[in-house]
C-alpha positions, 0 to 999 in steps of 0.5 A: 500500500501507500501508507494513507493512514500515515499520511493522514497523521501528518496532514496538519503539518505546515511550512514544509521545505522542498515543495512544488506547485502543480496545475492540472487540466481541471483548474486545480492547483496543488502544493506537494511537500516531499519530506512530509509526503503531504499534498495541499490543495490551493483554495479557489478553483476555475472549474474546467479551465486548465492551468497551463502555465505557472511562474513566480511573480513576486517583486525582484527582491522576493520572487516567491512572494507570489506566483502567476497562473495562466489558464486555457481560457486566457485568464491570468491570476496573481496569487499569494504563495502562502495562502493561495489567495487571488490578488489580481486577475485579468485576461488575454488571448487563450492558449498562453504559451509563455508566462514570465516575470520581467523586472516588475512587469508580467509578460504573457504570450498566446498561441496566436501571437498576442503578447500582453505586458502588464506594467507593475504586476510583479512589484511590491504591491500588485494592483487589482486589474479586474475591471480592465478586461474580461478573460479572453474577450478583450479586443486587440487593436490591429493585426499583423500581416502574414508576410510581415514581421512588424507588430501592432500595439494597443496602448490601452492595455499593453497588447502587442500582436506578434506574428503567429503561430507561437509554440513557445517563447522565453526571455533571455536570462542574461538580457531581459530585453530580448524575447525569443519566440516561434512555432510551427512553420513560423521561424524563430525570432528575437523581439526587442522589448525596449524598441518593440521590433524584430531584431533577428530572424532565423533561417531554415536548414539547408536542403537535404541530400535530395534537394528538398526543403526541410520543414521547421516544425518548431515545438519548443525553444530554450535559451543557452546563454547561461552556458556560454555568455560570450555567445548567443545560442538557443535550442529549438525542438521540433515535432519530429524529435530533433534539436537544432542549435542556433547561434545569433552572433554566428549565423542565421541558419542552425549550426547543426541538427541532432536527432534524439535517440540516434545511436544512444538514448533510444526510446522503447515502447511502454508495453512491448519494450521494443525499440521505438523508431517513431519520431516523437515530438519534443513537448518540453525542455529545461536547462539545469545546473545540476552539479554546480560550477560550469556543468549544465544539463539539458533535459528533453521530454516527449509525448511517450514519457521519455526524459533524456539528459544531455551534457552541453559543456562542449557547446561553448566551443562548437562550430557549424557542421561541415556536412549538410543535414540528412546525412549520417556524418551530420548526425555523427558530428552533432552527437559528438557535440552534445553528449547523451548522459542518461534517460530516466525510467518509470514515467507514464504518459506524455510529459508536459512540463519540467522544472528543477530545484534551485540547487539542482538536486531534484527534477520534477516532471509532470504530464498526462499520466496523473503522476508527478515524478521526482528525480535526483540527478546525482543519484541517477534515479527516481526518488519519488512519485506522487499520484495527483488524480488529474492530468497535469499541465504545469509544475513550479518548484520552490527554492526552499532547501531540503530538510537534512535528516539526522542519521544518528537519531534515525539509527537510535529510533530504528533500534528502539522501534524496529524498521519502519514500513514507510521506507519501502514506499515508492510514492504517495497520493493526495488522498490523505484526508480522512474526511471526504473532500469535494471529489467525494473520495475517502481514504479507503477508496483511495487506497483501493484505487492505488492498489489497483493502479499498482497491480495494473502497472505490474502486469503491463510491462511498464514499471512493474517488476512484480508482474514480470517476475511472476510471469517468469516463474510460471514460464519456468514451471511450464518448461519443467513440466514439458521436459518431464512429460516429453522426455525419455528416461535413459538407463545406464548399462553397467559395464 
């Protein structure tokens, strides 16, 4: 079992370290406390409105004082981090692809290219802006033409219309005035927030060996300036399972293109265990300083639940590939520049969001499998997983430090009380309360559901070692019976 009775005993603990916030497709926000194994639901819910994006939205001196939430309908909320109370709400276009705090302002970009800058929303005092616009229904003045990179703005509510579609967008960590955006067949562009102009536009890959145009298929973008401050590089993930490296200061075309899973880090089918040759889209990515110093890791997640880690220390001195894309020599060159470190096992369902602790000791991945998976890059394995009942869309890690346990006290406690059963638990769920919640699920029903989930996982070949072990024993017994029935006894003759 998952020890739900023990969870109910610690459910009243508050102010716990090492926690993260999750948002699901029904609009529920939940705090997950790892050390205490407690799940806390944030009050106030937008029914049926998925919480797609989360970010810290406090003042620059204390970012984690508040957090911002972007919903699928275009509604934006600023909430207090301690109580979860809604401080301010406003609206923008639906399907928000980027939500970030830039100084004392908040930046939100939607899939159609609508960019809204809310002045002073991340300051010391967050003003109430409810009367300014309804969520997703406020008019936008002007539109951008299809073949033009210019944008039109509305001074009334700080909206700017960029060229769409937009699949992902990020502000440069080292230069907050530079915005990177793009998506689909819309090439990646740099937008200057100070002058409100496009300052750089990427070009597509060169034609392949058959002289055919290579489609863009942009699905994810990520700045790499913390790795190499002297250069201006970023990664571009595609829906066909590839990573393209761009350098703004070197050229407009990609330096090279890496195919995920080429010769190393190949994904496998969740049920069959066979090699997966299908091109899986890149759903999310994250740049993490996992080992301190100048060692950076790049994490990529796809729609099959495969989470890969790459070492990108060589990018600071890398050059453009001498061979056109589409050839094996080009892929071999890219593979030498980006070293595959490892893949993390045990994830079920598509990965939709990745976030890391400030120390780099924990990586959280959430997605459609309804679990939040926590990995330790130093131990190279999964440390915990939390069942949260709904399909998850976003995750936000707090920078609170991990509680250091006193090993001497724990050894004395084990000698007196004996070994604790909770040490063998793989994960925990949010059904810890003994009283029925709004979902109407009791502790007993939750325990039955989790036991059924564990049995199903153990038999389908994904992560259940128990099911695989039982099947192996049965097969051995059958083989022994066949040998006894079909075999003939040999009689040795005495000399």
